[in-house]
TIDO-732844 format. One record per residue: residue in three letters; x, y, z of N, C-alpha, C, O, CB in turn. Coordinates in pm, whole numbers, plus 50000, padded with zeros to 5 digits. Glycine has a CB too. Layout:
N
ALAXYZXYZXYZXYZXYZ;...
//
This chain:
314
MET094138563208887093928553609022095698555009068096018549409173093218533008977;GLN096698561808995097698562009094097738573409173098098572809291098888560309041;PRO097348585409109097128595409216096188593909333096478598709443096728606309157;ALA095158587809313094438584509426095198577709547095278581909662093388576209382;GLN095848563709481097078559509531097548565509639097188563609755097958560209447;ARG098518574209590099668581309654098638588909762098908588309882100718592309537;THR097888593409734096988604909849096598595409961096558598510080095308613309779;ALA096298583309910095648573910059096938572610119096988574810240094808555810036;ARG098278568710043099308564310105099988574710192100548573310301100118558910013;GLY099818584610122100278597810247099238601610345099608609410433100618613410177;ARG097868597010348097228600510437097638591310567097738595010684095898600410390;ARG097868577110509098308569610609099448575410697099618577410817098658557810553;ALA100158577110582101828577210665102118588610741103138590110808103188577110560;THR100648601310726100738613210771100908608510960101678612011049099268623210709;PRO099918600410955099408601111123100728588911189101128590611304097188593211152;ALA101158579911123102108572211205103498578411211104228573811298102228558111150;ALA104018588711129104838599611139105108605611280106088606511354104298609211055;ALA103778609311287103438619511392103358611711518103748617111622102068627511363;LEU102868598811521102698591811630104468587411671104938589511783101528578711593;LEU105158582211575106688581311599107528593311637108568592511702107288576511481;ILE107118601811602108008617011682107268619311791107868623611889108058633511591;ALA106118617611798105698621811931106228609712053106458613112169103928623711924;VAL106328598212013106698587212107108148593312128108548595412242106578570112043;LEU109068596411999110038597712029110408610312123111398609712196110548596311926;ALA109688620112121109698629112169109408628912301110098637612354109168635312110;THR108728623312380108318618712479108958611012547108648611112666107468614912463;ALA110138600912504110998593512573112388599912585113328594812647111058580812514;GLY112418612812514113588622412510113258630712617114138635612687113828630612375;LEU111848633412639111928643312784111998636112907112498640413011110618652912807;SER111218619812881111258614613027112808612413044113248614413158110298599613055;GLY113828608012933115328609012966115868617713028116528615713130116018609212879;CYS115708626612986116098640713000115988643213203116768645113296114738652112884;THR114498641513179114078646013352114748636913428115228640713535112368644813403;GLY114898623013386115158611013419116548613413501116778610213618115168601313293;SER117428619913408118928619213411119378635413508120478637313559119598618413217;ASP118458643213511118738653213568117908647813690118218657613758118458666713496;ALA117158640913771116858641413878118008625813956118328625014075115058641513872;LYS118398615113840118708605613968120178612013974120628609514086118608585813945;PRO120958618313910122638623013993122548627614131123148623914231123478637213918;GLY121248640814106121418646914244121078639114371121548641914481120618658514249;ALA120088627414343119748619014479121048610614497121468608614611118268608114468;ASP121628606214402122908596014402123828603114507124168599614620123748594414238;ASP124178616314416125018621614512125018627414613126028633114655125498626614483;SER123848627114679123358631614843123668617014920124308615915025121328637014860;THR123108607214853123408592714946124698592414944125238592315054122858577714892;SER125568592214823126818587714800127768593614952128518588015033127328594314637;GLY127298606314935128228615814999128028613215139128938617115211127998631014964;ASP126998607315197126488600715340126658592215363126968589915480125488599615377;SER126568582415276126918566415338127888559215244127908546915243125458555815350;GLY128688566415162129738559515085130758555015118131208561715211130128564615010;SER131458546315089132708537415081133868546915178134758540915238133258534914895;THR133758560815186134688568015238134058570115406134768575815489134918581815140;VAL133078566415432132348568215565132548553815603133068553615714130668573815562;SER132328539115548132328529815605133808522215668134728517815600131618523815522;ALA133718522115785134678515515835135338503015820134628492915814134448515815916;GLU136768501815810137228486815779137048477415884137208479816003138668485915746;PRO136628463815820136338454915908137998450516019139078454815977135638441815805;GLY137968443516128138838438116193139938430016128139858426816009138218431916273;ARG140788427116190141868419216128141638403816127142248396116052143178422216200;TYR140428398916244140408385316218138748383816231137958391016292141428375716328;ASN138518372316153136828365816150136498356916195135388352416165136228362316048;THR137408350016296137028340416358138508335916458139598341716455136408329916248;LEU138138324316538138898324916654139638312816688139168302416641138098328316758;PRO140638312016756141198295416789140128290116887139168295716939142948294016875;GLU140568278616894140058267117003140168271417128141378272717146140818253817003;ALA139708273717207140488280317345141148267417431142098268417510139198289617461;CYS140618258417405141028246317482142218240917446142928235117528140128236217475;GLY142578242517302143588237817230144718247617178145548242917100142998231517127;ALA144808260017214145338272617213146588270717302147698275117269144308283717263;VAL146328263517425147708262617511148698251417479148208240317464147368260517661;SER149858252417468150458234817434150678229917570150508236017676152178232617336;ALA151008220517554150978210917666152138212817740152088209217858150878196817625;LYS153188217817699154468222017797153698232217836152888226417908156088226217736;THR153428242717837153118256017908152158248318002152358248618124152418269917810;LEU151228242117955150078238818062151038232418155151318240018247148678228318011;ARG151518223118161152458215118233153158225818344152878225618464153578207918122;ARG154018234318289154328249118379153518254418455153808256318573154568260218311;LEU152448257618410151538268418465150948258818561150678264018669150428276718357;LEU150678246718551149668237518624150648228718664150598219218587148398230518539;PRO151658226918761152898216318818151918206818896150868210518949154298224318939;GLY152348195618896152168185019000151048174018918150538164018967151498192719161;GLY150868179418777149738169118754150658156018668151818158018632148258177118647;THR149948143118644150508131018590150718135718413150248145818360149318116418625;GLU151438126518356151388130418210150478125218156150698125818035152408127818134;ASP149318119118183147958116018125147178123118216146018120418188147528100618114;ASP147208128818288145828135818387144948148418290145258158318224146648145918560;LYS143828141718324142828148818263142438161118271141648166718195141998144418279;ALA143118166518384142978181018410143758189018318143538201118323143368184518547;TYR144468185618249145198193918125144278194918007144488202217910146598186418069;ASP143218186818022142238188417871141638199417897141338206117798141018176517829;GLY141308204518021140648217318012139148216118011138788206217947141108224617889;GLN138168223218064136598223618009136548240417948136838251817985135218220318164;ALA135948232717823135298246217727134358252117791133358245717824134598243017586;THR134478266217822133178273017818132268273617738132558274817619133258282317827;VAL130708273017783129628271617698129268284717648128978294817713128508265117762;THR129368282417478128968296417429127998291417297127788279717267130488307417381;TYR127578300817240126798301117126127268305317004126568304716903125848307717146;ASP128388309317005128918310716853130708311616875131398321416901128158327416767;ILE130958302216860132548300116874133678309516818134748312516871132838287616811;ASP132988314716655133878326216578133478341316692134418349116711133148328816367;ARG132408343716747132598351216824133158353016983133468363617036131788353816804;ARG133198342017030133688341917178133618326417201132668319317167132668351617293;ASP135248320317291135418307617302136098307317450136428317917502136258301617179;GLY136258296717507137018299117639137208284817705136648274117679136158309717745;CYS138318288517813138138272317869139088275617997139738285718023138828256817746;ARG138938264318060139008265718224140128253318282139868242818223137208262818299;TRP140878252118347141998244318373141928246118548141998256318615143488250518285;LYS141748231718588142268234418781142978223418793142628213018737140908234318928;LEU144018224118864144858214318917145308216019061146148224219096145968213618835;ALA144488205019171144768206319284145888197719322145878186019284143728205019352;THR146958202719399147918193319452147468194719623146458200519661149688198119407;PRO148298189119696148338187219880148828203519913148688208320025149888172119959;SER149238208819836150058226119899148658231819837148028234019940152118234919802;GLY148088234319762147328240519691146278236919577145698226219557148018246719658;THR146218252319491145648244819391145818257819259145908269819286143908238819442;ARG145818254919187146038267219076144768266918993143918258118983147468265018966;TYR144858276018950143438276918832143858285618716144578295518733141868285218902;LEU143338281218584143898288318426142708294918403142168291618508144348277018278;THR142058300218359141088304518282141378312418153142028322818165140358311118360;LEU140948308618033141098315117930139988321317817139278312917761141848307717884;ASP139798335517781138808339117735139358349817604140098359617614137928344517853;PHE138758344117486138718351517349137468356917319136508350217358139068342817236;GLU137178369317249136438375417259136368385217086136758396717070136738381117398;ARG135938379017013136348386316878134698398216852133518394816841136648370316717;VAL135378413316851134788423216855134028426816714134698427216611135698431916902;VAL133038428616712132488433816622131688444216593130558444816641132138427816596;SER132098452116526131138470916540130378470616464130828466616357131818486616504;TYR128788474416460127748473916398127148488216351126108490716291126958466416477;ASP128248497616404128238511516351128798513516249129908508316260128698520016422;PRO128678518816138129518520716012130648524316027131728519715990129118528915927;SER130208537316115131548546616151132438545016248133298553316281131268558516179;VAL132248533716298133308527016426133628514516345132828506516296132488522516609;SER135118514516341135928502216290135908495616411135948500416524137458504316228;ASP135818479616360135798469316459136878468616544136718463816656135658457416405;ASP138238473816499139428478716591139128489216738139288487616858140418487616481;ASP138678498716663138438510316778137008505116863136848508116982138148527916693;ARG136238498816804135148491516942135808485016992135598486817112133858482416925;ALA136968473716973137778468817054138678474517141139298468317227138268462817001;LEU138738486017119139968495617187139068502917286139678506717386140898507817070;GLU137718505917283136848508817375136878500217468137298503017581135728510217335;LEU136428488417435135988474717557137578473917632137788474217753135428454117456;TYR138278473217557139728470017619140058482817724140708481917829141028469117483;GLU139528492917677140048505017783139118505117899139448511417999140018521017714;LYS138088499217895136828499618022137118487018087136538485618194134998499717967;LYS138008475718045138528467218127139708475018233139688475718356139078455818035;ALA140538479318152141488484118221141528495618331142378497318418142158486518139;SER140368503418302139698510018374138888505518511138948513018609139048514218294;ALA138348496918514137518487218609138658481818682138608481418805136538474918534;ALA139848476818606140858473518693141778485518780142588480018855141708465718607;ASP141798496718784142518507818804143868506518755144798507718834142518511018935;ILE144108503918611145608504318583145938517618524145158524118455146078492718483;PRO147098521018555147378533318537147648535218368148118526518296148578536818634;ASP147218549118325147318548618211148668550418159148708553218039146508555918170;THR149848549518222151058552018160151858542118231151548541818351151568566618167;PRO153068531418188153908527318293154268535518395154418547118355154948523318249;PRO154538533118564155178540618679156238544818656156898536018601155338534818786;SER156748553118668158468554918685158738553818820158268562818891159148569918635;PRO159468544018882159838545419041160748553719066160668556119187160298533919107;SER161798561019006162278574019063161508588819049161658598219127163568575519002;ALA160848588618960160258601318930159068598819022159018607919104159928604718765;GLY158028589219042157108588719105157508590219312156818595219401156488575019036;THR158428585719315159058586419449159328603119488158978609719586160548577019444;SER160128606919364160788621819398159388632519410159428642419483162018627819248;ASP158208629019329157108634919320156978637719425157418648619463156178630019272;GLU156198627219535155828623519625156408632819768155808638119861156108610319605;ASP157718631719735158628637219839158568652219820158558658819924160148631519828;GLU158528657919720158768670919738157108677519769156798687119839159638676919597;SER156558671619718154978677419756154658678119895154158688419941153798668219699;ASP155008664119993155288666420119156028676920168155668682020274155738657520157;GLY157028681020108157818691120162159138681520237159698684820341156808701420273;GLY159368672520179160528662920204160048653320366160878646720428162228674320223;ALA158678654720406158298649520524158168637820551158638632920654157438653220555;SER157398630220451157148616620452157938610020385157628598220368156048613420417;ALA159478616020310160408607420309160838604720400160868592520415161168608920252;SER161438613320519162108611220655161628605720730162418599520801162408619820718;SER159998603920770159258599820869158958582320826159038573120907157888610420880;SER158628581120685158178565920657159388561620540158908557920433156308564620587;PRO160328561620546161578556820438160958545420342161198545720221163078549320528;GLY160088534820403159498527820337158148527220252157818519520162159568521820398;SER157448538620314156198539720252155788543820144154658540620105155638544520302;GLY156838554420049156618561219935156638551819857155748551819772157428571419902;SER157768539119857158138531319723156618523219751156128521319639159918520019718;GLY155868518719837155008510319811153408514119788152478505919787155228502319906;THR153288529519769152338533619760152528544519576151838553719532152078540319920;SER153458539219531153708552919427153048548419319152808557219237155348557419380;SER152618535919290151918533019162150028531419191149188527119112152698517119099;GLY149908535319294148298538819283147538526719372148098519719456147698538519101;LYS146558526319345145568516819429145838504919366145948495719447143938520219426;GLY146008501119224146208488319201147368481319286147248469919331146428487519063;SER148638490419306149538487219313149588479919502150418472919560150338499319252;ALA148298485619543148708484519706147848470619717148218461919795148098499819830;SER146988469319657146178455419628147148446419593147128435719653145058455719509;ALA148078448419501148608436719436149958431919543150358420919581149098441219263;ASP150408445819569151528438019654151438443119813152368448519873153188441619587;SER150148440319868150068446920000150798432820081150888434720203148238452320054;GLY151188422920046152108412320122153468414720100154168406120153151858397820080;LYS154098423720038155258427220024155748442220055156848443220110155468423619909;SER155168452020030155868463020032155688464720188156808464520240155378474619931;GLY154878466120265154338465020401155908460620457156698468620508152868452620425;ALA156158445220434157218441020500158898446420438159888445520511156958425320496;GLY158938450020343159778457020302160238469320337161388472320304159548457120218;SER159358479420419159508489820518160048486320618160968491920678158508495320556;GLU159308473520652159728469120823161288463620798162038463320895158518453320909;LYS161678460320696162948451320682164168468520666165358468020696162798436820490;GLY163788475320640164888488720585164998494820711166128499320732164268501420457;ASN163928496720828164238497720936164848490621042165458496421132163568500220957;THR164718480121037165498468521126166668460421090167188452221166164658458621153;GLY167198464020932168328459220849167608445520785166768438720842169838456320946;GLU168138443420660167468435820589168278423420602167788413720545167228440920457;LYS169618421220677170688408920657169728402120733169078392820685172428409220716;GLY169608405420827169188396520964168028389420896168238378420844168658406221122;ASP166988394120892165638392820833165928382420698165268372020697164978409220789;THR166668384420607166628375320502167218364720509167168356120421166978379520405;GLY168098363620654168568352420648167918340020752168588331320808169918355420664;THR166538341520762165698333720837164438336720808163618341820884165898334420966;PRO164248332620665162808335620610161618330020694160618337120706162678329520466;GLY161658318920746160618313920765160278316020936159418308820988160718299820706;ALA160918324921006161148329221154159958341521112159278346221203163098334621215;GLY159828344521022159078359421016157808356420985157438345220952159638370420906;ASP156778370120997155698366920969155138364120813155838360220720155128375421030;ASP153778367020807153028364120672153908369620544154318362920450151468372020674;GLU154118385220570154298391720458156028389420446156608388220338153668407920468;SER156568389020553158488387020511158458372120483159378366620543159928390620668;THR157918366220433157938355120329157968357120227158708350820153157148347820324;ALA157018368520175156748367520043157618380419977157858382619858155088367820020;SER157978387620092158988398920027160558395420016161248401619935158918412520119;ASP161068385920095162678378920064162738378419933163898379619895163038363020119;GLY161578376619802162348373419672161628384519601161288383519483162208356919601;ALA161388395719680160668407019589162198421619598163168421519673158598413319694;THR161848431019500163168439719504162668448119542161748452419473164008443119395;PRO163018456219692162138469419769162718481319685162158492219692162508472119964;GLU163768479719610163888492219547162908494619441162688506419413165178493619495;ASN162258485419376161478487619254160368477919288160198466519247162278484719107;PRO159708484919367158028478419388157408475919232156998465319183156798492319483;ASP157468486219185156538487119065156978476618982156228474518887156548501018988;ALA157978469518990158358457418887157238449118885156848445418774159678448218926;THR156638445518986155538433818981153918441319025152948434119048156068419819115;ALA153838457719031152788461219025151558460018890152018457518778153128471619062;PRO150328461518901149448465218805150088471318699150688481218741148488472918852;ARG150218469918582150298482218492150188474818338149778463418316151898492118520;ARG150688484518241150188483418107151818475718066152898477318122149598500918021;LEU151458467117946152378463017907152688464817785151758463217707152408453917933;ASP154018468517727154498480617603154698467617503154398468917384156298493117638;ASP155278453417560155808448117457154778435317435155228423817434157368445117481;LEU153468437717420152688425117401151618431517293151228443117301151968418217557;ALA151338425717228150148426917105149998442117082150978449417102148468419817153;ASP148728447617039148648459817008148418469617166149038480017186147428460316892;ASP147698465217238147508469617383147498460717500146448454717477146358475617393;ALA147948455717612147908451017711148208453017856149098461417872148228445017680;PHE147878449217938147938452918085147708441518183147078431618147146898463418115;LEU148268442818318148838428918388148258434718533148738443918600150868425118377;ASN147218427318560146678431118752147158419918838147018408318800144678431118789;ASP147668422618944147748414019018147458417919189147918426619265148968409018980;GLN146468406819204145708412019363146068399119427146098388019373143678415819372;LEU146398402719578146608389219681145258389019773144898399819820148168390819796;ILE144758381519792143308378319847143648370819960144368360819952142258369919746;THR142948377220116143778371220232142058367020306141908358320391145168385120338;LYS141068374520255139348373520331138928358820318138018355220392137938384020236;ASP139558348020219138868336820239139428328520314140298334020381138568331220140;SER139298314320339139608299120409141018300320367141948300420448138698283320344;GLY141198301320223142668298320212143348315220109142688324320059142858279120105;ILE144368313620112145248327320073145358323719941145518312119902146818330420149;HIS145278333819868145338335219719145718345919643145298357419660144298333119674;ARG146798341019528147198358019461146488354919308146518343619259149448362819442;ASP145868366119241145188362119144145928372019002145828384219011143508364219188;ILE146598366518886147258372218809146028372318682145338362718647148718365118792;THR146028389018618144968387118531145778397718418146138409418430143268391418598;VAL145918386218284146648399018175145438400418048145018390317992148568392418086;VAL145108409918023144448412317902144698421717788144628434017791143438414817935;PHE145028413017678145608420517550144668423617448143558418317459146648412617481;ARG144838429617372144058433217262144878431217145146018435617159143558446717271;SER144608425617030145048424016868144038426716790143028419716784145508410116821;SER144228436916726143328443816643142178441816738142268445916854143148438216488;ASN140518432216668139508430916667139448419916808138338420316861139088427916527;VAL140158413216857140068405816945140898409717100141988414817127140428394516877;ILE140018405517161140398406917316140478395017418139488390117473139408415617377;ALA142008390217439142158382617527142248382917649142888392217698142768378817507;THR141568372017746141988374917891142348364617989141508356118020140988381517951;ILE143428364718037144198351018072144268353318243145018362018286146018349617985;GLU143508345518331143228345218472143658332118527143208320718520141778347818499;TYR144968339118603145758332218644146028327918809146848334618873146628337418586;ASP145338317018870145268321019023145688307119124145318295519108143538326719059;GLU146488312119219147288301419276146968300119425147458309219492148798304019254;TRP146348291719488145298291719597146688280819696147358271419655143258282619538;SER146678287619832147608280819941146648279620058146008288320117149038289919984;ILE146738262020080146038262420203146738268020330146128272320428145628249420228;ASN148368267420317149038272620437148958289620433149738294220351150658266720439;LYS148378296920486148698314820476149648316820515149808328920500147948325220545;LYS150938310620585152388313020567152868308320420154088308920431153208305020683;ASP152648304920319152958299920214152118312320119150998309420077152568283420207;ILE152688325620087152038333020001152498333619886153658337319873151888343620037;PRO151688330019766152248327419633153248339719626153288349619699151068326819505;GLU153948336719533154698349719483154378354619337154038347919240156258347119487;SER154568366519347154078375519213155298371619123154768365319032153918394819239;GLU156608371919101157248368719024157098359518915156888361418795157888367219077;GLU157278348018989156608334218913155348331718826155358325918718156318325419010;LEU154228337018890152728336018825152908346318762152348342618658151348336218910;GLN153388361018730153268371318657154048364718523153668365918406153868385018730;GLY155058358418564155938354318409155288345218368155068347318249157508349018404;ASN154738333718408154038325318358152668328218256152298321218161153798319218464;ALA152118339518301151418346118272151058354418120150168354818034151658351018357;GLU152628361618159153038370918028153308358817926152638357217824154588382218052;ASP154618348717976154958339017844153488334917768153148338317655155838322717901;LEU152798327617855151218325017772150728334017690150288330517580150018323817859;ALA150728348817735150458356017657150918359817498150288361017392150578362617724;GLN151908360717525152828361417419152688349717341152798352917223154188363217463;GLU152448333817359152108323517301150678324917213150458321417097152118313917404;LEU149898330517298148548330317257148718340717131148208338117022147418334917386;THR149428352117151149428361217047149998354716875149828359216762150428373417112;GLY150628343416921151068335116760150138327816731150258325516610152348325016748;ARG149088321516780148238316316775146918320216699146108312716646148228314716873;LEU146928337816707146038344516667146358346116528145428344216449145878355516741;THR147638349516476147928352316380148298337516259148778338716146148908361916422;GLU147948325116323148058315216260147028315216121147018305516044147868304916360;
//
């Protein structure tokens, strides 16, 4: 009985062992073939869309509330003439569907002599291209705004710009029109921004500055605006890039006289990482002889821009 049992057991064990060997062999083969295929596929995809290609996100993932971004003290300086509890200082929020992507506010204060407007717009730029960072995309949009406003690529140099024009004209332009060279050296933007000042400055250079500055009210419209300007350096108030504001910034200045009232429009645009802020500061005058001055308006707009850069980093 015992030999027979051993034989029976041996017959039972032989198929089980063969099956086990077959299963192990199959698993080993499939494991080998799988490990050979997967690394190649992973390597090809990681090289194309891995972390080395994905661009970094921008610094900001939210925006400050536009109507609360300007301090009460600054608002009263930019929009003088209102009472302490004037509702005009509250501002009117811009309609937006995602305040983390865009937010804005608008203020208006009317006085007997005219009206001042202040508009603020925040835009947080997000790049949906993994190969382009949020900062780079914001820079592209900023440069489009600068190009549309005809802002020079580099800050103008008053002395160099004038000498280049004089040399190209063989000195004829300098001798024939001593005031016109400085008024046009900054390009198209400068002509529109200081049209009320550069022309009057050239006239005073021909007729004598002392006599004209002593009677500012007796002259024409341009003479009023030019009295406070510096004819030696008209580029100081011309449309230009601002080197000391955020990552990138420019200022545009336009004097508009085609409407029922005369107004000067100051625009400051600056980029901080992936946020673009736009300030529009306008002064309207009922009396066309009372031309809004560039120096005060530009100074107020630049001060506000500096204040807003601090709000972004809070």
